[in-house]
C-alpha positions as CSV (number, residue, x, y, z in Angstrom):
1,M,-26.6,-55.3,18.0
2,K,-24.0,-53.2,16.1
3,E,-24.6,-52.5,12.4
4,V,-21.7,-54.1,10.4
5,I,-22.9,-52.8,7.0
6,K,-25.2,-49.9,6.4
7,V,-26.2,-49.0,2.8
8,E,-28.3,-45.9,2.0
9,K,-29.8,-45.1,-1.4
10,L,-27.1,-47.0,-3.3
11,T,-27.4,-46.4,-7.1
12,K,-25.3,-47.8,-9.9
13,S,-26.0,-47.6,-13.6
14,Y,-24.5,-49.0,-16.7
15,K,-25.4,-46.5,-19.5
16,E,-29.3,-46.7,-19.6
17,L,-29.6,-49.7,-17.2
18,K,-30.0,-49.1,-13.5
19,A,-28.5,-52.2,-12.0
20,V,-28.9,-50.9,-8.5
21,D,-31.7,-48.3,-7.8
22,E,-31.5,-46.4,-4.4
23,L,-30.9,-49.6,-2.5
24,S,-31.0,-49.3,1.3
25,F,-30.5,-52.0,3.9
26,S,-28.4,-52.8,7.0
27,V,-26.7,-55.9,8.3
28,K,-26.1,-56.5,12.1
29,E,-23.1,-58.0,13.8
30,K,-23.0,-61.8,14.0
31,E,-26.0,-62.1,11.6
32,I,-26.3,-64.5,8.6
33,F,-27.8,-62.1,6.0
34,G,-29.4,-63.6,2.9
35,L,-29.1,-61.4,-0.2
36,L,-31.5,-62.9,-2.8
37,G,-32.8,-62.1,-6.3
38,P,-33.2,-63.7,-9.6
39,N,-30.5,-63.5,-12.4
40,G,-29.9,-59.9,-13.2
41,S,-31.5,-58.5,-10.1
42,G,-28.3,-56.5,-9.1
43,K,-26.8,-58.8,-6.4
44,T,-23.4,-59.1,-7.8
45,T,-23.2,-55.4,-8.6
46,T,-24.3,-54.6,-5.0
47,I,-21.7,-56.9,-3.6
48,N,-19.0,-55.3,-5.8
49,C,-20.0,-51.9,-4.7
50,L,-19.8,-52.9,-1.0
51,L,-16.3,-54.2,-1.6
52,S,-15.3,-51.1,-3.4
53,L,-14.6,-53.1,-6.6
54,L,-17.0,-50.8,-8.4
55,N,-17.6,-47.2,-8.4
56,Y,-21.2,-46.3,-7.9
57,D,-23.2,-43.1,-9.0
58,S,-24.6,-42.2,-5.6
59,G,-25.5,-43.4,-2.1
60,E,-23.6,-44.3,1.1
61,I,-21.8,-47.5,2.2
62,S,-20.3,-47.8,5.6
63,I,-18.6,-50.9,7.0
64,F,-17.8,-51.3,10.6
65,G,-19.1,-47.8,11.1
66,E,-16.8,-46.2,8.6
67,E,-17.3,-45.0,5.0
68,M,-16.0,-47.8,2.6
69,S,-13.6,-46.8,-0.1
70,P,-11.0,-48.5,-2.3
71,T,-8.2,-47.3,0.0
72,K,-9.7,-48.5,3.2
73,Y,-7.3,-51.4,3.7
74,H,-7.8,-51.5,7.5
75,I,-11.5,-52.5,6.7
76,K,-10.7,-54.8,3.8
77,E,-8.4,-56.9,5.9
78,K,-11.4,-57.7,8.1
79,I,-13.4,-58.9,5.2
80,G,-13.3,-62.4,3.6
81,V,-14.7,-63.0,0.2
82,V,-15.7,-66.3,-1.5
83,F,-16.8,-65.8,-5.0
84,Q,-18.9,-68.4,-7.0
85,E,-16.0,-69.1,-9.4
86,V,-13.3,-71.2,-7.7
87,A,-10.1,-69.1,-7.5
88,V,-7.0,-71.2,-6.4
89,F,-3.6,-72.0,-7.9
90,D,-3.4,-75.3,-9.6
91,E,0.4,-75.6,-9.1
92,L,0.0,-75.3,-5.2
93,T,-1.3,-78.0,-2.7
94,V,-4.3,-77.5,-0.6
95,R,-2.2,-76.3,2.4
96,E,0.0,-74.1,0.2
97,N,-3.0,-72.4,-1.4
98,I,-4.6,-71.6,2.1
99,D,-1.3,-70.5,3.4
100,Y,-0.8,-68.1,0.3
101,F,-4.2,-66.4,0.7
102,C,-3.8,-66.2,4.5
103,S,-0.3,-64.6,4.1
104,L,-1.9,-61.6,2.1
105,Y,-3.4,-60.6,5.7
106,I,-1.4,-62.5,8.3
107,K,2.5,-61.9,8.2
108,D,3.4,-63.6,11.5
109,K,4.4,-67.3,10.4
110,K,3.5,-68.9,13.7
111,K,0.1,-67.3,13.9
112,R,-0.5,-68.0,10.2
113,F,0.4,-71.7,10.6
114,E,-2.4,-71.9,13.4
115,Y,-4.9,-70.0,11.2
116,V,-4.3,-72.3,8.3
117,N,-4.7,-75.4,10.4
118,D,-8.0,-73.9,11.8
119,A,-9.3,-73.4,8.3
120,I,-8.3,-76.9,7.2
121,E,-10.1,-78.3,10.1
122,L,-13.1,-76.1,9.7
123,V,-13.8,-77.3,6.1
124,E,-12.6,-80.8,6.8
125,L,-9.7,-81.1,4.4
126,T,-7.2,-82.6,6.9
127,G,-6.8,-85.7,4.7
128,F,-6.1,-83.8,1.6
129,V,-3.5,-81.1,2.6
130,N,-0.9,-82.3,0.2
131,F,-3.4,-82.8,-2.8
132,K,-3.3,-80.3,-5.7
133,P,-6.7,-78.8,-6.8
134,K,-6.9,-81.0,-9.9
135,Q,-6.9,-84.1,-7.7
136,L,-10.0,-82.8,-5.7
137,S,-13.7,-83.6,-6.3
138,G,-16.0,-80.6,-6.9
139,G,-17.1,-80.6,-3.3
140,L,-13.5,-80.7,-1.9
141,L,-12.5,-77.9,-4.4
142,R,-15.4,-75.8,-3.1
143,R,-14.4,-76.3,0.5
144,L,-10.7,-75.4,-0.4
145,N,-12.1,-72.2,-2.1
146,I,-14.0,-71.3,1.2
147,A,-10.9,-72.0,3.4
148,C,-8.8,-69.7,1.1
149,G,-11.3,-66.9,1.7
150,I,-11.7,-67.2,5.5
151,A,-8.3,-68.4,6.7
152,H,-7.4,-65.0,8.0
153,K,-10.4,-65.1,10.4
154,P,-12.3,-62.2,8.9
155,K,-15.0,-60.6,10.9
156,L,-17.3,-60.1,7.7
157,I,-17.6,-62.8,5.1
158,F,-19.2,-62.7,1.6
159,L,-20.2,-66.1,0.3
160,D,-21.6,-66.1,-3.2
161,E,-23.3,-69.4,-4.3
162,P,-20.7,-71.5,-2.3
163,T,-22.5,-74.8,-2.9
164,V,-23.1,-74.6,-6.7
165,A,-22.8,-78.0,-8.4
166,V,-21.8,-80.0,-5.4
167,D,-23.1,-83.4,-4.0
168,P,-25.5,-83.5,-1.1
169,Q,-22.8,-84.7,1.4
170,S,-20.4,-81.8,0.3
171,R,-23.3,-79.3,0.6
172,N,-24.0,-80.5,4.2
173,H,-20.3,-80.1,5.1
174,I,-20.2,-76.6,3.6
175,L,-23.4,-75.5,5.4
176,E,-22.2,-76.8,8.7
177,G,-18.9,-75.0,8.2
178,I,-20.8,-71.8,7.6
179,K,-22.7,-72.2,10.8
180,K,-19.4,-72.7,12.6
181,L,-18.0,-69.6,11.1
182,N,-21.1,-67.6,12.4
183,D,-21.0,-69.4,15.8
184,N,-17.3,-68.2,16.0
185,G,-18.5,-64.5,15.6
186,A,-18.4,-63.9,11.9
187,T,-21.1,-61.8,10.2
188,I,-22.0,-63.4,6.8
189,I,-23.6,-62.2,3.6
190,Y,-24.9,-65.2,1.8
191,T,-26.3,-65.5,-1.7
192,S,-27.8,-68.6,-3.1
193,H,-30.5,-69.8,-5.5
194,Y,-31.1,-72.7,-3.2
195,M,-34.0,-71.4,-1.0
196,E,-33.7,-74.4,1.4
197,E,-30.1,-73.3,2.3
198,V,-31.2,-69.8,2.9
199,E,-34.1,-71.0,5.1
200,F,-31.6,-73.2,7.1
201,L,-28.9,-70.5,7.5
202,C,-30.2,-66.9,7.4
203,D,-31.5,-64.8,10.2
204,N,-32.6,-62.0,8.0
205,I,-33.3,-61.9,4.2
206,L,-33.3,-59.1,1.6
207,I,-35.0,-59.9,-1.8
208,I,-34.1,-57.6,-4.6
209,D,-35.3,-57.4,-8.3
210,K,-34.3,-55.0,-11.0
211,G,-32.0,-53.3,-8.5
212,K,-34.8,-52.4,-6.0
213,V,-35.9,-53.9,-2.6
214,I,-39.0,-56.0,-3.0
215,A,-39.0,-57.6,0.4
216,K,-37.0,-57.8,3.6
217,G,-37.3,-59.4,7.0
218,S,-37.0,-62.7,8.8
219,K,-38.1,-66.0,7.3
220,E,-41.4,-65.8,9.1
221,E,-42.1,-62.4,8.2
222,L,-41.5,-63.0,4.5
223,K,-43.7,-66.1,4.5
224,K,-46.6,-63.9,5.6
225,L,-46.4,-61.8,2.4
226,V,-47.5,-64.8,0.3
227,G,-51.0,-65.2,1.8
228,I,-50.7,-69.1,2.0
229,S,-50.9,-70.9,5.2
230,L,-50.8,-74.5,3.9
231,K,-50.1,-76.3,0.7
232,A,-51.5,-79.8,-0.1
233,N,-51.3,-82.1,-3.1
234,F,-53.6,-85.1,-3.7
235,E,-52.8,-88.1,-6.0
236,I,-56.0,-88.3,-8.1
237,D,-56.4,-90.4,-11.3
238,K,-59.0,-88.3,-13.0
239,M,-60.5,-84.9,-12.4
240,S,-62.9,-83.0,-14.7
241,N,-62.6,-79.3,-15.5
242,I,-66.2,-79.0,-13.8
243,L,-64.8,-80.5,-10.6
244,L,-61.6,-78.4,-10.7
245,N,-63.7,-75.2,-11.0
246,K,-65.7,-76.3,-8.0
247,V,-62.3,-76.8,-6.1
248,K,-61.1,-73.4,-7.1
249,Q,-64.3,-71.8,-5.5
250,F,-63.9,-73.8,-2.3
251,K,-63.6,-71.4,0.8
252,N,-60.2,-69.9,1.4
253,I,-58.6,-71.6,-1.5
254,V,-55.8,-69.4,-2.9
255,D,-54.8,-71.5,-5.8
256,A,-55.6,-75.0,-7.3
257,T,-54.2,-76.8,-10.3
258,Y,-54.5,-80.3,-11.7
259,E,-51.6,-81.8,-13.7
260,D,-50.4,-85.3,-14.4
261,G,-52.7,-87.1,-11.8
262,E,-51.9,-84.7,-9.0
263,L,-54.2,-81.9,-7.5
264,F,-52.2,-79.0,-6.0
265,V,-54.1,-76.9,-3.6
266,S,-53.0,-73.7,-1.5
267,F,-55.1,-72.7,1.4
268,E,-55.3,-69.3,3.0
269,K,-55.9,-70.9,6.4
270,T,-54.5,-74.2,7.6
271,N,-57.8,-75.4,9.3
272,N,-59.4,-75.8,5.9
273,L,-57.7,-79.0,5.0
274,G,-60.2,-81.2,6.9
275,D,-63.2,-79.5,5.4
276,F,-61.7,-79.9,1.9
277,I,-61.1,-83.7,2.3
278,N,-64.7,-83.9,3.4
279,F,-65.6,-81.8,0.2
280,L,-63.7,-84.5,-1.9
281,H,-65.6,-87.4,-0.2
282,D,-68.9,-85.7,-0.8
283,N,-68.1,-85.4,-4.5
284,K,-67.0,-89.1,-4.7
285,V,-63.3,-88.1,-5.4
286,K,-60.9,-90.9,-4.7
287,Y,-57.3,-90.1,-3.9
288,T,-54.5,-92.5,-3.2
289,K,-52.1,-90.2,-1.3
290,V,-52.2,-86.7,0.2
291,Y,-49.2,-84.6,1.2
292,S,-49.4,-81.2,3.0
293,E,-46.8,-78.7,4.0
294,L,-46.3,-75.1,5.2
295,P,-45.3,-72.4,2.7
296,T,-41.6,-72.3,2.0
297,L,-39.2,-69.5,1.2
298,N,-39.1,-70.8,-2.3
299,D,-42.9,-69.9,-2.5
300,V,-42.2,-66.4,-1.3
301,F,-39.4,-66.0,-3.9
302,L,-41.5,-67.1,-6.7
303,E,-44.5,-65.1,-5.7
304,L,-42.5,-61.9,-5.4
305,T,-40.2,-62.2,-8.4
306,G,-42.4,-64.2,-10.7
307,K,-42.1,-67.7,-12.4
308,E,-40.8,-66.6,-15.8
309,L,-37.3,-67.8,-16.7
310,R,-34.5,-65.4,-16.3
311,D,-31.2,-65.3,-18.4
């Protein structure tokens, strides 16, 4: 597969702060690529450098096989950008908004009419074409924002937190629309704090923190970094500290905590769950319910970036 984006040793500083520190990665054609990191990790700075919206200190960025720069308009016209903040015109209708943004790239009116219709259909706004933005719900407004960014059928799309503050139904519509864009041949860079979305959409993932790469690979490859094969939680009315310490010493237990009537256990190997249940029976521990699940991308993210709050 061709490389659509190639970044080598990208560095960007703000006075004493290195926002991006010798960052290197590549994105292949028709890939949905997850760019993840906690607040202040350098994601937005990286994207702005890729789009030539920011000058950077050193490094190389190539898009579609060419070095990227602010004047490479023939490259920029192949790129669609949907930022987290909704950016549409309140005085224009849904159709007029999409048509305006599409007209920045597509001058042929007949072709643009077709493209606008395709974008409206993709984000399922057919019944709202004559509405103005203030008449739309948050979810519909997000879908309009996406339509405005992708109406010119770009080959490369940047989606920055496209589902922030929307209801579950709207989120599903948006995610399905992103899948359709990818199925139609678009390469997508996707940022989100919703790990379940990234797990659903992304082929490969890059996690950065403090401007540096801390992990990259497929979902499966990243999950292997955590060292957990299975998580389980048991609803238990009472558990003494003595018993909890015995649990922590049980074979292949990675972590165990007891809080508000629930015992949370992480296993290094999946086949330990049966043995652990026998251990609870032997120690006369009664539980009402038990849940088990495989590790998630959220586990990976928290393990690698820490659980402390970020501003």
